[in-house]
FIGU-981055 format. One record per residue: x, y, z of N, C-alpha, C in turn; residue in one letter. Coordinates in steps of 0.02 Angstrom, whole numbers, padded with zeros to 5 digits, always signed. Example, Ala and Ser with C-alpha at 12.3 -4.5 7.8 and 13.67 -1.06 7.14 Angstrom:
REM FIGU-981055
+00660-00284+00390+00615-00225+00390+00660-00165+00390a+00642-00112+00354+00684-00053+00357+00645+00002+00394s
***
This chain:
REM FIGU-981055
-07022-00906-03710-07042-00977-03707-06981-01015-03723m-06959-01064-03688-06904-01108-03706-06928-01178-03724t-06896-01211-03765-06913-01275-03787-06866-01329-03747c-06899-01370-03716-06857-01426-03684-06857-01479-03722e-06861-01483-03785-06856-01539-03831-06785-01570-03834c-06784-01637-03844-06721-01669-03847-06717-01697-03911n-06706-01652-03966-06696-01686-04034-06631-01713-04051h-06629-01757-04093-06568-01790-04124-06554-01748-04188t-06496-01718-04189-06481-01675-04249-06433-01720-04302g-06419-01688-04351-06378-01715-04406-06310-01735-04380m-06283-01694-04337-06210-01721-04308-06221-01783-04263y-06278-01778-04226-06274-01843-04186-06287-01905-04221e-06326-01899-04281-06333-01950-04320-06263-01970-04359l-06226-01922-04383-06161-01936-04413-06113-01970-04369l-06114-01949-04302-06068-01980-04252-06088-02054-04243e-06152-02061-04237-06177-02138-04229-06156-02178-04285a-06168-02151-04346-06150-02187-04408-06069-02199-04405i-06033-02150-04390-05958-02156-04382-05941-02210-04331e-05966-02209-04275-05955-02262-04225-05976-02328-04243a-06031-02343-04278-06044-02403-04296-05995-02430-04350a-05977-02392-04399-05937-02409-04450-05862-02419-04412i-05841-02378-04380-05784-02385-04341-05777-02448-04300g-05830-02472-04271-05822-02533-04237-05835-02602-04279s-05846-02593-04342-05850-02651-04388-05782-02680-04392a-05788-02745-04421-05722-02778-04426-05683-02742-04482e-05618-02742-04475-05575-02708-04517-05581-02724-04592p-05596-02788-04608-05603-02812-04669-05671-02777-04701a-05716-02775-04659-05786-02747-04686-05775-02671-04697k-05740-02635-04656-05723-02568-04666-05682-02557-04728r-05635-02599-04736-05592-02592-04803-05633-02605-04867e-05676-02655-04862-05728-02670-04917-05771-02616-04928a-05800-02579-04877-05841-02518-04886-05797-02457-04919l-05735-02445-04892-05700-02395-04926-05683-02409-04995a-05668-02470-05016-05657-02489-05081-05716-02475-05118k-05779-02492-05103-05833-02487-05141-05849-02406-05143t-05845-02375-05094-05850-02294-05094-05805-02271-05147i-05742-02293-05148-05698-02264-05196-05712-02280-05267n-05740-02348-05277-05756-02362-05337-05817-02324-05370a-05859-02312-05320-05923-02273-05341-05900-02200-05354y-05860-02173-05318-05828-02106-05329-05798-02102-05400m-05764-02147-05418-05726-02144-05478-05777-02159-05542n-05827-02205-05528-05869-02218-05583-05926-02160-05592d-05950-02133-05534-05998-02081-05541-05989-02020-05498f-05930-01983-05512-05908-01931-05471-05959-01874-05462p-06000-01864-05516-06055-01817-05505-06101-01832-05457e-06114-01896-05444-06161-01914-05390-06134-01922-05329d-06060-01943-05321-06021-01947-05261-06020-01884-05222y-06008-01827-05256-06011-01770-05228-06077-01743-05216f-06107-01763-05166-06185-01759-05154-06202-01693-05164w-06170-01643-05142-06195-01569-05135-06214-01538-05210a-06184-01576-05259-06200-01550-05321-06230-01605-05373v-06233-01665-05346-06258-01721-05385-06334-01725-05392g-06364-01732-05446-06429-01737-05451-06463-01794-05413p-06423-01850-05404-06452-01914-05371-06445-01909-05295q-06413-01852-05272-06404-01844-05199-06464-01859-05157a-06520-01838-05161-06584-01858-05122-06593-01935-05120p-06588-01962-05179-06603-02035-05190-06551-02073-05157t-06492-02060-05169-06432-02086-05131-06439-02091-05061l-06458-02031-05035-06457-02026-04959-06516-02064-04931l-06571-02064-04970-06630-02101-04952-06619-02173-04946h-06578-02203-04989-06565-02271-04997-06517-02291-04936h-06464-02247-04922-06413-02260-04873-06452-02261-04808i-06497-02215-04791-06534-02213-04732-06576-02275-04724m-06609-02297-04771-06646-02363-04771-06604-02422-04753h-06544-02421-04783-06501-02479-04774-06476-02480-04700a-06463-02422-04668-06438-02420-04601-06498-02434-04551i-06559-02417-04573-06610-02422-04522-06621-02490-04496e-06636-02506-04433-06638-02570-04408-06694-02615-04442p-06684-02680-04451-06735-02722-04481-06802-02721-04447p-06806-02716-04380-06863-02716-04343-06898-02651-04356s-06874-02592-04372-06904-02531-04392-06936-02545-04456k-06899-02568-04502-06924-02583-04572-06987-02618-04570r-06983-02676-04530-07038-02722-04523-07104-02688-04501a-07088-02643-04446-07142-02607-04421-07179-02558-04465a-07139-02531-04510-07158-02481-04556-07197-02515-04612l-07179-02576-04627-07211-02608-04681-07281-02640-04662a-07288-02646-04598-07347-02683-04574-07409-02636-04575a
***
């Protein structure tokens, strides 16, 4: 039995995020890079998600920040 499902995997999600960030204004990308570097320096144990205890929480908040506002409104209703 074969599954003809069309699932979106982790790599498709990461490619979409990369494309969205890549198409942002250079100043916004630079600001994001600086913020990420500052976070890495201030909280290295959390930045390196694979070993950080806050990894699930951080990922959860990042995913909700990326989620379209229309989706958030629909979920809140």
